[in-house]
N, C-alpha and C positions, 0 to 999 in steps of 0.2 A: 506494500499501500503508500502510496507517494505521501508525504507531509504536507499540507496546505503551502508550508514556504516554497517547496519545490515546484508546485504548481504555479507558484505567483512569479517566477524564476523563468518558468515556460512561457506564461503571459509575454511578460516582459520583450523575452526574446523573439515570439509571434510578434508583439507589435513593432518591434526594431526591423526586422525583415522586412515586414509589411511598407513602414515606411521609408525602407530603401527602394522598394520597386515601384511604389505610385509615382514618383517625380519621372522617372525612368519611361513606364508606360503611358505618363499623359503627355511626353515629351514624342514619344512615337506617334499617339494618335493626333495629338497636335500638327506636325510634317508629315504626317502619312508614311514615314519612311524610318524603318529600323535596319540599322547600322550592324548589329548583329551579326555574326558569318550563321550560313542557315544550317549548319551541321550542330552545331553550338546550340542554338533555338531551338532543332526538332530533340536532339538528346534532352535538353533540358526541359521543355514539354512533356514528354514521355516521361521521362524519368519521377517528374513529379506527378504525373496521374497514375504511376505506378507504385509511387510513397502513400500517394492517398488511399489507393485502396488497401496495401498492408496496414496504412495506421486503422483505416474504417475495420479490417479483421481484428487489429489489437484494441478497438475500440479507445482510441487515445484521442481525445477530443482537441487538446492542443496541437498534436501532429496531424490531425485531420482536417484542420482551418490552415493551418500554416501550409500544409502540402495540398488543398485544395485551391488556398489562392494565389500559390504559386504557380499553377498549373494553368488559372485562369489569366494573370497577369501574363507570362509566357504564350502563351494561346493568342491572346490580343495582339503580341508581339508578332508571332509566327503569322497570323492571319495578314499584318500589316507586311510581312517580307514577303507573303506570294500575291500578293495584291498589285507588285508592281505592273 
């Protein structure tokens, strides 16, 4: 069983990672251009999806939200990469 203090630590990590992704994704949407390498973008998007599924299996809410958010944000970037 995880103590509440470690849950807070996980939530803080989740928020910090989300805050890092938001400006990058907003820039991609604003400029309609994704400068990330396609291979990186594909690997990251499907890696995040895989980790989301795994976190659901483990029933770990913090990692479900974190990886689902990462999948969503990288998916937006990937969408703009293919929109060229």
